[in-house]
KOLFIMI-392416 format. One line per field, with one value per residue (C-alpha): x, y, z; residue in three letters. Coordinates in steps of 0.5 Angstrom, whole numbers. Each point is the difference from the previous one (the first is absolute). Last residue first. Layout:
<recs>
east = X,...
north = Y,...
up = Z,...
aa = ALA,...
</recs>
This chain:
<recs>
east = -183,-5,-5,1,1,7,1,-3,6,5,0,1,5,4,0,2,6,2,-1,4,6,2,0,7,6,-3,-3,7,4,-4,-1,7,5,1,-4,-6,1,-5,-5,0,0,-6,-4,3,-3,-7,-3,2,-6,-4,4,-1,-7,-1,4,-4,-6,3,3,1,5,5,-2,1,7,2,-2,4,6,0,-1,6,4,-2,2,7,1,-2,4,6,0,-2,6,5,-3,2,7,2,8,-1,-2,-7,0,1,-7,-2,-6,-3,1,-4,-5,-1,0,-5,-5,0,-2,-6,-2,0,-5,-4,-1,-2,-5,-3,-1,-4,-4,-2,-1,-5,-3,-1,-3,3
north = -194,-3,-1,4,-5,0,7,1,-3,5,3,-6,-3,7,-1,-7,1,6,-4,-6,3,1,-8,-1,3,0,-7,-3,3,-3,-6,-2,3,-6,-5,5,3,-5,1,8,0,-4,4,6,-3,-2,7,0,-4,6,5,-4,-1,8,1,-4,3,7,-1,7,-2,5,-3,-7,2,3,-6,-5,5,0,-8,-1,5,-5,-6,3,2,-7,-4,4,0,-8,-1,5,-4,-7,3,2,-1,7,4,3,8,0,3,-1,-4,3,7,-2,-3,6,5,-5,-2,8,2,-5,1,7,-1,-5,5,5,-5,-2,7,1,-6,3,7,-3,-5,6,5,6
up = 22,-5,5,7,6,-1,-1,7,3,-2,6,4,-5,1,8,0,-5,4,7,-3,-1,7,0,-4,4,7,-1,-3,6,5,-3,-1,-6,-4,2,1,-7,-4,5,0,-7,0,4,-4,-6,2,-1,-7,-2,3,-4,-6,1,1,-6,-4,2,-1,-7,-2,-5,3,7,-2,-3,6,4,-5,1,8,-1,-4,4,6,-3,-2,7,3,-5,1,8,0,-4,4,6,-2,-3,7,-1,-5,7,-2,0,-7,-2,-7,0,7,-3,-7,4,5,-6,-4,6,3,-7,0,7,-1,-6,4,5,-5,-3,7,1,-6,1,7,-2,-6,5,5,-5,-2
aa = UNK,UNK,UNK,UNK,UNK,UNK,UNK,UNK,UNK,UNK,UNK,UNK,UNK,UNK,UNK,UNK,UNK,UNK,UNK,UNK,UNK,UNK,UNK,UNK,UNK,UNK,UNK,UNK,UNK,UNK,UNK,UNK,UNK,UNK,UNK,UNK,UNK,UNK,UNK,UNK,UNK,UNK,UNK,UNK,UNK,UNK,UNK,UNK,UNK,UNK,UNK,UNK,UNK,UNK,UNK,UNK,UNK,UNK,UNK,UNK,UNK,UNK,UNK,UNK,UNK,UNK,UNK,UNK,UNK,UNK,UNK,UNK,UNK,UNK,UNK,UNK,UNK,UNK,UNK,UNK,UNK,UNK,UNK,UNK,UNK,UNK,UNK,UNK,UNK,UNK,UNK,UNK,UNK,UNK,UNK,UNK,UNK,UNK,UNK,UNK,UNK,UNK,UNK,UNK,UNK,UNK,UNK,UNK,UNK,UNK,UNK,UNK,UNK,UNK,UNK,UNK,UNK,UNK,UNK,UNK,UNK,UNK,UNK,UNK,UNK,UNK
</recs>
């Protein structure tokens, strides 16, 4: 198997894992009851992030199922901004350190999947 084929298959496999993880974590975050009722700001953000993550996971799996490799690569590249934005949004609620610990580790698999799928961006018709 050529390097480019291996790289694309590895990227597709990682994207599939990311899609499943997004759905599972999104649903878990959206329905988690660990927030005190008096802290409605956190509850709103928690549910919003959970629903968004579940939707992103579903969209990732849909792009995989329809073999839209080029669109998937673009989608994952655009999703790289989400952990950064989530960190900035949560700074006021939980502080810099906790926000970075909670969100920035998700950059690594997104960046790796985007890098692995990069050849699909160059191929006409993806």
